[in-house]
N, C-alpha and C positions, 0 to 999 in steps of 0.2 A: 565514283566508279561502281559498276555493277558487274558481278560475275555470275554466270549461269552454268550449272554442271548437270548434264543429263546422265541418266542411268536407266537400266532395266531393259534395254534392247536385247535381241538375241534371235535364235532360230526357232520357229514354231511351225507346227503343221496347220494347214488350212482348217478353219473352225476353232482353232485355239484362241487363247487369250494371253495378253501381256499387259503389264502396267509400267508405264514410263514415269520416271520422277525427274523433276527439275529443282535442284536446290539453289536458291538465290541468295546472294550476299550483296551488301552495299545498299545504296539508297533506292529502295523500291517504294514509290509513293502510293502505288495502287496495284494490287494483284490483278485487278480487272484489266489492266493493260498488258497482261502477259498472255501468251498463246503458244500453240504448237503448230509448227510447219513441217512439211516433208519434201524431200527431193529425190526422185527416182532417177536412175541413169538416163541421160539424154533428155531429161525433162526439166521444166522450170520449177523453182521452189513454190509450193502452194500452201495456203492456209488450211490446216486441218480442223482446228478447233480454237475458239476463243471463248471468253465468258459472255460473248454476245451472240455468236453463231457457230455453226458447224458446216463443213463442206457437205454438199449433198451426198457425196459417195460414202460418207461415214455416219450419217444421221441414223440414230437408233442402234449403232454398234459401238461408238466411242463416246466416252464421257470425260469431260475436263472437270477437275476439282482442285481445291487448294486447302492447305493446312497452314494458316497464318502463323500459328505458334512455331511451326517448324520452318517457316519461310520456304515452303515447297509447294509446287504445283504438280499435279498428276495428270496422266492421260491413261484412262482405262480403256483398253482396246479388246473388244470381244468379237466373236465370229470373224476372225481374221481371214482375209482372202489373199491369194498371191499378188494381186494388184496393189496391196497395201505395202509391198516390199519397197523400202526406201530408207534414206537416212532421215531421222526425225530430229528436229531442232526446237529448242525452247527459245522464245523471244520475249523481250520486254522493251517497250517504247515509252519514253517519258515526254513525247511530243516533240523532242528535238533530236534525240539519238535513239536508234534502235540497237539493242544489244542481242547478241546471239551466243548460244552455247556452242560446244564443239560438235555436237550431234551424236546420236546413237543409232546404230544400224539395226533395222528390223527386217528380217527375212522370213517370208511365209512360203513354205513349200506346199506343192499341190499333191 
């Protein structure tokens, strides 16, 4: 079993920064298989960042990183825009099952 717990969301003004954390426990075979998604109201969940690629809308502003010793993956978000407002989810896939965290709300005010 894998458990993912996100933290670090909140309310920030446009242009501000936040760092999300995803603490992982259980059988993580590769942190490269982890990523960050987001879902805004009325929209589908979309990939924001993985260790392979970034969504075009966040390139140059968001950075994914990991601390293997802490079993934690981060999402540094800079130059935030109101359109970044969403619930952000951490995910891990072992090729058979995709695990999700509970999500953390990010709200960017204009």
